[in-house]
C-alpha positions as CSV (number, residue, x, y, z in Angstrom):
1,A,17.6,1.4,-7.6
2,M,14.2,2.4,-6.2
3,I,13.8,3.6,-2.6
4,T,10.3,4.0,-1.2
5,L,9.6,6.4,1.6
6,D,6.6,5.3,3.6
7,C,5.0,8.4,5.1
8,S,2.2,6.5,6.9
9,E,3.4,7.4,10.4
10,Q,3.3,11.1,9.5
11,I,-0.2,11.0,8.0
12,R,-3.1,11.8,10.3
13,N,-5.8,9.1,10.2
14,D,-8.0,10.9,12.7
15,I,-9.1,13.7,10.3
16,A,-11.5,11.6,8.3
17,G,-13.7,11.0,11.3
18,M,-13.9,14.7,12.3
19,T,-16.9,16.9,11.6
20,D,-16.3,20.1,9.6
21,A,-16.5,22.1,12.8
22,E,-13.8,19.9,14.4
23,V,-11.6,20.3,11.3
24,D,-12.1,24.1,11.3
25,A,-11.0,24.1,15.0
26,A,-7.9,22.0,14.4
27,Y,-6.8,23.9,11.3
28,R,-3.9,26.4,11.7
29,P,-4.0,29.2,9.0
30,N,-1.4,28.9,6.3
31,A,-1.6,32.0,4.1
32,D,0.7,30.6,1.5
33,W,-1.4,27.4,1.0
34,E,-4.7,29.3,1.2
35,A,-3.7,31.7,-1.6
36,R,-2.4,28.8,-3.7
37,Y,-5.2,26.2,-3.3
38,C,-8.3,27.3,-1.2
39,G,-11.3,27.8,-3.4
40,K,-9.3,27.1,-6.6
41,T,-10.1,24.7,-9.4
42,F,-7.2,23.3,-11.4
43,A,-7.5,21.8,-14.9
44,V,-5.7,18.5,-15.2
45,E,-5.8,17.4,-18.8
46,D,-9.6,16.9,-19.4
47,Q,-10.3,16.6,-15.6
48,K,-10.8,19.2,-12.9
49,V,-9.5,19.2,-9.3
50,T,-11.4,21.5,-7.0
51,F,-10.4,22.6,-3.5
52,G,-13.5,23.7,-1.5
53,P,-12.6,25.2,1.9
54,E,-13.3,21.9,3.8
55,E,-11.4,19.7,1.3
56,F,-8.5,22.2,1.5
57,R,-8.4,22.2,5.3
58,R,-8.6,18.4,5.6
59,A,-5.7,18.0,3.1
60,C,-3.6,20.4,5.1
61,L,-4.2,18.6,8.4
62,I,-3.7,15.1,6.9
63,Y,-0.5,15.7,5.0
64,A,1.4,18.7,6.4
65,D,3.7,16.5,8.6
66,A,4.2,14.0,5.8
67,L,5.3,16.7,3.4
68,D,7.8,18.0,5.9
69,H,9.1,14.5,6.5
70,A,9.4,13.8,2.8
71,V,11.3,17.0,2.2
72,H,13.7,16.3,5.1
73,I,14.4,12.7,4.0
74,Y,15.0,13.9,0.4
75,E,17.3,16.7,1.3
76,T,19.3,14.6,3.9
77,F,19.6,11.3,2.1
78,I,18.3,11.2,-1.5
79,K,19.2,14.5,-3.3
80,G,21.8,14.0,-6.0
81,K,21.8,10.2,-5.7
82,P,21.0,8.0,-8.7
83,V,17.8,6.5,-7.3
84,D,14.2,6.4,-8.2
85,F,12.6,8.0,-5.2
86,E,9.0,6.9,-4.4
87,I,6.6,8.7,-2.0
88,S,4.1,6.3,-0.5
89,I,1.0,7.8,1.1
90,D,-0.8,4.4,0.8
91,E,-0.8,2.7,4.2
92,T,-3.6,4.8,5.6
93,M,-7.1,4.1,6.8
94,T,-8.9,6.4,4.3
95,P,-8.5,6.8,0.5
96,T,-6.4,9.7,-1.0
97,T,-8.9,11.9,-2.9
98,P,-7.7,13.3,-6.2
99,A,-7.5,16.7,-4.7
100,Q,-5.3,15.4,-1.8
101,H,-3.1,13.7,-4.4
102,Y,-2.8,16.9,-6.4
103,F,-2.0,18.9,-3.2
104,V,0.8,16.4,-2.1
105,A,2.4,16.3,-5.6
106,S,2.2,20.0,-6.1
107,E,3.8,20.8,-2.7
108,L,6.6,18.2,-3.1
109,L,7.6,19.6,-6.5
110,R,7.3,23.2,-5.3
111,R,9.6,22.4,-2.4
112,G,12.2,20.9,-4.7
113,V,11.7,17.2,-4.2
114,K,12.5,15.1,-7.3
115,F,10.6,11.8,-7.3
116,A,9.8,9.1,-9.8
117,T,6.5,7.8,-8.4
118,I,3.7,8.5,-5.9
119,A,1.6,5.7,-4.3
120,P,-1.8,7.1,-3.3
121,R,-4.3,5.1,-1.2
122,F,-7.0,4.3,-3.8
123,C,-10.7,4.0,-3.0
124,G,-11.9,0.5,-2.1
125,E,-9.5,-2.1,-0.5
126,F,-6.1,-3.0,-1.8
127,Q,-5.5,-5.8,0.7
128,K,-2.6,-8.2,0.5
129,G,-2.8,-11.3,-1.7
130,V,-6.5,-11.0,-2.7
131,D,-8.4,-9.3,-5.6
132,Y,-9.6,-5.7,-5.4
133,I,-12.5,-5.2,-2.9
134,G,-14.9,-2.3,-3.8
135,D,-16.8,-0.5,-6.4
136,V,-14.9,-1.0,-9.7
137,S,-16.8,1.9,-11.4
138,Q,-15.9,4.3,-8.7
139,F,-12.3,3.1,-8.9
140,E,-12.2,3.7,-12.6
141,A,-13.6,7.3,-12.2
142,E,-11.1,8.3,-9.6
143,M,-8.2,6.5,-11.3
144,R,-8.9,8.6,-14.4
145,V,-8.1,11.8,-12.3
146,H,-5.2,10.2,-10.4
147,A,-3.6,9.2,-13.8
148,A,-4.1,12.6,-15.3
149,I,-2.5,14.3,-12.2
150,A,0.6,12.0,-12.4
151,R,1.0,12.7,-16.1
152,S,0.6,16.4,-15.8
153,F,3.2,16.7,-13.1
154,G,5.5,14.2,-14.8
155,Y,5.8,11.1,-12.7
156,K,4.3,7.5,-12.5
157,L,1.5,6.3,-10.4
158,S,2.6,3.5,-8.1
159,I,0.1,0.7,-7.2
160,H,0.9,-0.7,-3.8
161,S,-0.4,-4.1,-2.5
162,G,-0.9,-4.9,-6.2
163,S,-0.9,-8.7,-5.8
164,D,-3.8,-10.4,-7.4
165,K,-5.7,-7.2,-8.3
166,F,-6.9,-8.8,-11.6
167,S,-10.3,-7.0,-11.7
168,V,-8.6,-3.6,-11.9
169,F,-5.3,-4.2,-13.7
170,P,-7.0,-3.5,-17.2
171,I,-8.4,-0.2,-15.9
172,I,-5.0,0.8,-14.5
173,G,-3.1,-0.1,-17.6
174,R,-5.6,1.7,-19.9
175,L,-5.9,5.0,-17.9
176,T,-2.2,5.3,-17.1
177,E,-1.4,4.5,-20.8
178,R,0.7,1.6,-19.4
179,N,3.0,4.0,-17.5
180,F,2.7,2.8,-13.9
181,H,4.7,0.9,-11.3
182,V,3.0,-2.0,-9.5
183,K,4.2,-3.6,-6.3
184,T,3.4,-7.3,-6.4
185,A,5.6,-9.8,-4.6
186,G,2.8,-11.4,-2.8
187,T,1.5,-13.6,-5.6
188,N,4.9,-15.1,-6.1
189,W,5.4,-15.8,-2.4
190,L,2.0,-17.4,-2.0
191,E,2.5,-19.7,-5.0
192,A,5.9,-20.6,-3.6
193,M,4.2,-21.5,-0.3
194,R,1.5,-23.5,-2.1
195,V,4.4,-25.6,-3.5
196,V,5.6,-26.3,0.1
197,A,2.1,-27.4,1.1
198,M,2.0,-29.7,-1.9
199,T,5.4,-31.2,-1.6
200,E,6.4,-31.0,2.1
201,P,3.2,-30.9,4.2
202,S,4.9,-31.3,7.5
203,L,7.1,-28.3,6.9
204,Y,4.1,-26.3,5.7
205,R,2.2,-27.2,8.9
206,E,5.2,-25.9,11.0
207,V,5.2,-22.6,9.1
208,H,1.4,-22.2,9.2
209,A,1.4,-22.7,13.0
210,F,4.2,-20.2,13.4
211,A,2.4,-17.6,11.2
212,L,-0.7,-17.9,13.4
213,S,1.5,-17.2,16.4
214,V,3.0,-14.0,14.9
215,F,0.0,-12.8,12.9
216,H,-0.9,-10.0,15.3
217,E,2.7,-8.7,15.2
218,A,2.6,-8.6,11.4
219,T,-0.6,-6.5,11.3
220,K,1.4,-3.5,12.6
221,Y,2.8,-3.2,9.1
222,Y,-0.3,-4.1,6.9
223,H,-3.9,-3.0,6.7
224,V,-6.0,-6.3,6.3
225,T,-9.4,-7.5,7.5
226,T,-8.3,-11.1,7.9
227,D,-10.6,-13.3,10.0
228,L,-8.4,-16.1,11.4
229,N,-11.6,-17.9,12.6
230,K,-12.4,-18.6,8.9
231,I,-9.1,-20.5,8.4
232,P,-9.6,-24.3,9.0
233,A,-7.6,-25.7,11.9
234,L,-4.6,-27.6,10.7
235,D,-5.5,-30.7,12.7
236,T,-8.8,-31.0,10.8
237,L,-7.0,-31.1,7.4
238,S,-5.3,-34.0,5.6
239,D,-2.1,-33.3,3.8
240,A,-3.9,-33.4,0.5
241,Q,-6.2,-30.6,1.7
242,L,-3.4,-28.2,2.6
243,P,-2.8,-26.7,-0.9
244,A,-6.5,-25.6,-1.0
245,L,-5.8,-23.2,1.8
246,F,-4.3,-20.9,-0.9
247,D,-7.8,-20.6,-2.5
248,Q,-9.1,-19.0,0.7
249,N,-8.6,-15.3,1.2
250,D,-8.1,-15.3,5.0
251,A,-5.4,-18.1,4.8
252,R,-3.7,-16.3,1.9
253,Q,-3.4,-13.1,4.0
254,L,-2.2,-15.0,7.0
255,I,0.7,-16.5,5.0
256,H,1.3,-13.2,3.0
257,I,1.8,-10.7,5.7
258,T,3.9,-12.9,8.0
259,Y,6.5,-13.7,5.2
260,G,9.2,-11.5,6.7
261,L,8.8,-13.0,10.2
262,I,8.7,-16.6,8.7
263,L,12.0,-16.0,6.7
264,S,13.8,-14.3,9.6
265,A,12.7,-16.6,12.5
266,Q,15.5,-18.1,14.4
267,D,15.8,-20.8,17.0
268,A,17.7,-20.6,20.3
269,S,21.0,-21.2,18.7
270,G,20.5,-18.4,16.1
271,A,19.9,-20.7,13.2
272,H,17.0,-20.0,10.8
273,R,13.9,-22.0,11.8
274,F,12.4,-22.2,8.3
275,K,14.4,-20.2,5.7
276,D,17.0,-22.9,4.8
277,R,14.4,-25.7,4.6
278,L,12.1,-23.5,2.5
279,Y,14.8,-22.6,0.0
280,R,15.9,-26.3,-0.2
281,C,12.3,-27.3,-0.9
282,W,11.9,-24.6,-3.7
283,R,15.2,-25.6,-5.3
284,E,14.2,-29.3,-5.4
285,N,10.7,-28.5,-6.7
């Protein structure tokens, strides 16, 4: 079994927008960490990871609470259990630099946490249900360091929001030597919903309208830049035009991130609004 610990609520997103002076003012001295990391360069295979004073202080401020949280969860619930424990530092506003990745992994291991995978937040955008958005060459350069860090410490890289990231899958596979974990349920779900649009358009219209009504609630759990205004209004589309919604990124993300709310929605009597009809449709098709 795999259990993923999402540390996003313990990761500070405000640090990236701070000036160096503001970071210096917020930093609380930690002599142990300073001696271990500040001003140091670490050789990781044929790569180098360097902690200048500012990089070091930002790493401390961003991840200190997340490290404490991960250690607490591990010692309370995970230690000694036969599970693959994954640490996710992915659902954040700013990318995890290679130095920050090194700092998190090094500290987790030093504090006795045994884990199978770490999910960093890579540069560019890993948004739900659409291809990679960003500079592929920068991604490749940073992935080379991330992969080396994971290998040198003895765990796998985990690629979250991996659905449809076809432009970077070859890079990930090559640089990790095919030793990685990818989270990708979104593509399966979207193709399943395309089947509903093709075979039971009236049911699809109900689900789509519901998804629009709960989209804002779903964005609490996912980082997306979906523009609902770019999704054609249902009443302007014929039944035959509905499947083409799944070729449009904003519509894909609408249906992707609301999946849990769609499947768990209940009517006044407590019966599922959509789940049973969706599964019947999928069984029949």
